[in-house]
N, C-alpha and C positions, 0 to 999 in steps of 0.2 A: 839191973832190972829195967824193962821197957815199959814206959807209960803208954797204955792203949790210945789215949788221946780222945779227941772229939770228932765225930763224923761231920760231913757237910750237913748244914742245918736244914736246908730245904732245896727243892729243885730249882727255885728261882734265884738262889744265892749268887749264881754267876751268870745271870741273864746278860746277854750282850746288848750293847747300844743298838738303836734302830738301824736298819739298812738304809742306803741312800734313797732319797725320794725318787719316784719314777720320772719326774720331770727334770731331774738334775743332770748336769754335765757328767758327773762321776758315774751315774747309772748308765748313760748312753755310751760312755767309753768302755765300760765293762761288758755291755751287751755286744758291742762291736768286736771286742777281743774274743769272747767265747764263741761268737757266731763264726769267726774266722778259724781259730785254732782248735775248736772243739767239734767242728762238724765232721760228719762221716767222710772218710777218705779226703781229708783236708789237703789242699795243695800248699797251704801256708805252714803246716806243721811238719817238722823234720822227722826223718825215720827214728831218731833217738827219742824225740818227744812222744811219738806213737808208742815206742817201746816202754817208756815211762808210764804212759797211760794204762797199759795192760799189766805191766810188772807190779804196779802198786794197787791192783784191784783186790789182792788178797786182804782179808780182814786184819785190822791192826792187832787184835788180841791174839790171833794165831801167829802172825809174822813176828811180832815183838816177843812173844813167849819163846819162839825158837832162837831169836837173836839173843835173848837173855841167857838161855842155856849155853849158847856158843861163847858168849863173853865171860860167863862164870867159869867155864872150863879154861878158856884162854888165859884169863887173869888170875886163875887159881883162887877165887873168892872163897873165904871160909864159910862153913855151913850156916853160922849165925847170920852173917851179912847176906848170904844167899837167900835164906828164908825171909829176911826183912825185905829184900828187893822184890821178891815175888808177891809178898803180901801187899806192899805199897803199890806195885804195878796193878794188881787186880782190884784193889780198893779204888785207885784213881780211875781205872777203866770203867768200873761200874758207875761211880759217881759222875764220870764224864758223859756217858750216854744219858743218864737221868737228867743232868743239868742241860745238856745240849738239846735234847728233844723238847724240854720245857721252852727253850728259846725258839726252836723251830715252830712249834705250834702256837706260841704267843704271837709271832709275826706272820706265820702262814704265808711266807713269801714264795712266789712262783719260781719254778725252775727255768733254766734257759730254754728248754724244749717248748715250754708254754709261752714264755715271754717273747721269744723271737718270732714265733708263729703269729702272735697276737700284738705285735709291736704297733700296729695302727691304732690300737685302743689304749696305749699307755700315756697319751697326751704329751709325748716327747717328740718334737719335730726332728731330733737328731737320730732317732732309731728308725730302722727300715724293716718292715714285716717280710718274713719269708715263710709262707704257709706250709711249705714242704720240707722245712729244715729238719734234719735228723742229727742227733749227737753221735759221736763215735761209738759209744757204748749205751746200752739201754738204761734209761734214767730210773733210779729207785722211786717208789711210790710214796714219798713224803717230802715235806717242804725243803727248800734250798738253804735257808739262812738260819744259823751258820753251819758250816760243814762239820758233820759228825766224824768222818774219817780223819780229817785234818786235826781236829781237837784231840783225838785219841793219840795220833802220832806225836804231836807236840807235848802232850802230857807225859807220854812214855819217855820222851827224850829228857825231860826234867828229872824224872824218877831215876833213869839210868845214870845221868850225870852225877846225881847225889850218891848213888850206890857205889860208883867207881871213883868218886872224888874228882872227876874231870869230865868235861864235855868232849874232849879231844880223843874220842874212841874210834880210831881208824878200823874199818872192817870191810869184809866182802861178804855178801849175803845172796842167797837164792830167793826165789818166790814161786809159790805154787801156781801163780797165774801168769808166769813169764811166757810171752808168745814164742812160738817155734822160730820165728824170724828174729834174729838178733841173739845177743849173749844170754846165757842162763843165769848169770850173776851180775850184780852191780856193786861198785866199790865206793866208799865214802871216807872222807878225812875226819868227820865228826858225826855224832848222833844228830846234831842240829842240821847238818847238811842233808842228812837223810830225811829228816822231818820236813824241811823246806821242799825237797823234791816230791815227797808224798803229797804236799799241798798242790804243787803244780800239776800233778797227775790228774787232779779233779777238774782242772781247766782243760787239759789236753783231751780228756775223754768226754767233754761236753756236759759234765754233771753240774758244775757250779760256776757262778760268777766269781771274779777275783775278790770282790768285797766279802763274799761268804767264806772264802778260803782264809783271808786275812783275819776275819772275825773268829773263825774256828781256831786258828793258831793262837790268837791272844787269849781266848777262853781256856784252851787247853793248858797254856803256860800258867795262867792265873790260878786255875783250880789245882794244878799239880803243886804249885808253891804252897797253897793252903794245906793240902794233904801232907806235904813234907814238914810243914811247921806245926801240925797239930796231931798227926797220927804216928804211933810207934816211936815216939821220941824217948831217948834214954833219960832216966831220972838222974843218972850220974854221968857227967860229961866224959869221964874216963872210960865209960862203958859204951861210948857211941859206936855203933856198928855200921854207920853209913858213910864214913870217910876213911881215906887212907891215913 
């Protein structure tokens, strides 16, 4: 029998630590990075990095659901473990967005598109304003920090690793947002490798500072570990449906 467990207690349970101060060296470094790699038609970004930016634009809940179905079939996961995998993934995904947006609106941190244009007002002598700067892709209309897309990808990676008993899940996958230029699929040696590339996509498309990506990844992993420790745990270890 499976114990239904305890849900996430509140939206602020996994609130991230504060972002870097605007006057800090770390902030200036990350502004410079996204200004270069995330700008429209960047000359610093490689063609593969541009492909990553668009390929990972598909929402995590859609992409990961397809990946889960593919992996279940490939690894012949039994119905009970399959049901648990999808239940845990969707619980984590829902709790992920709730906890992530609590952090976003708690800090209300500006996006690169605003920060770079208004760099003369950030009281950091190491940043340079570019009033006409444009990101590679159109910026979503909510705060930067931490990245929601990245936390969802990293949370899913933890859930998948638990379901299949390993993080070393090599796979090839398509994307509904893959650009016409370049391959239709991308391949990975592990689910964590895919999650890390998911994070980098948000730098290459100009959506996020690297510190927002790193914070989103940490938040996703921490929350998923909590979900795995508290939700749908077997009451009898012999009945554990989550490991090989």
